[in-house]
Structure formats: C-alpha cells, structure tokens
C-alpha positions, -999 to +999 in steps of 0.1 A: +635+281-453+612+265-476+593+231-477+589+233-441+559+238-418+563+247-382+535+241-355+542+240-314+581+238-318+579+209-340+590+211-380+576+190-408+594+185-440+570+187-472+572+172-504+550+167-535+543+135-555+533+146-591+525+111-596+498+107-569+493+146-568+496+148-532+517+167-506+533+146-480+556+152-452+574+140-421+575+156-384+614+157-381+634+157-347+613+133-332+621+093-324+588+082-339+579+082-377+549+107-379+538+114-415+510+136-429+497+142-464+469+162-482+458+172-517+459+211-508+479+232-489+452+238-463+447+199-460+485+195-458+487+221-429+456+206-412+470+173-412+506+182-400+489+199-369+466+170-362+497+147-363+517+169-341+490+171-314+485+134-317+523+129-313+522+150-282+491+131-266+507+096-272+540+108-257+522+121-227+502+090-223+531+067-228+555+087-207+579+094-237+602+122-246+584+145-271+617+151-290+646+131-301+677+137-277+708+149-293+742+135-283+759+168-292+785+152-318+778+142-355+801+135-386+806+160-410+817+149-446+835+172-469+860+175-495+898+171-486+904+207-500+877+221-477+890+200-448+924+214-454+913+252-457+894+248-424+921+230-407+944+257-419+921+285-408+914+270-370+953+268-368+958+305-381+931+316-355+946+292-326+915+274-323+905+235-328+888+226-362+857+216-338+856+252-322+860+265-360+828+242-368+809+253-338+816+290-344+805+287-378+771+267-369+764+296-343+770+323-370+749+306-396+719+299-367+723+337-359+737+328-324+769+345-322+765+356-287+753+324-272+775+307-248+786+272-247 
C-alpha cells in the first residue's frame, strides 16, 4: 500500500497539496473527523501520531468507541458484464454471489483459511 500511515492499529491516508506545499491526511475507520498535516514527512508522521493519541484519549475520556463499527454489509457497484460473469462463476461453483465476493475479498486480504 502507498500513501498510508499506520500507528497503534489506525490508518491515515496521505495526500499532497502542491498549491499549499503541504502533506495532509485523515485518520480512517473512526467516527470522528481527525485530520493532520505537515510540510515534511517527519512533521506529517509526528502530526499523525499526535492526532491518533489525542483521539484515543478523547474516546477514553468520553466513553466512546475508538473505531467505527461495521455492519458487515455494503453495496458494490460494477459493470453489468462483470456482474454477469461473477454470477455465472458463482452458479458454476454452486455458491451464492455473496459467497463468491467473500471468498475473493478473503483471498485479496490473504485470509483464505479464516473461518466466517
């Protein structure tokens, strides 16, 4: 992966603004909007870590969950041809389209042996 920082299990996406000559980012997978920035990579990383630590402290103080909760369902938009091919493959394997997508995601995430 690129353009991502990781600290204490949190991920931060990173972008660059040429107009402002600054790196900036956002902590992903949380319920709050937590951003960070820096003019150098070292400043960016330090700001990210500071914001993650602050988020953890705020959540502990307020009794809020650290991370966003996920329902386990989401919509996937794809071309009609890809949808058709996936449905045909699922039928040929004797599984549902949902099961095919779960298998593909686990394979992509290198979790083939994980049980549901």
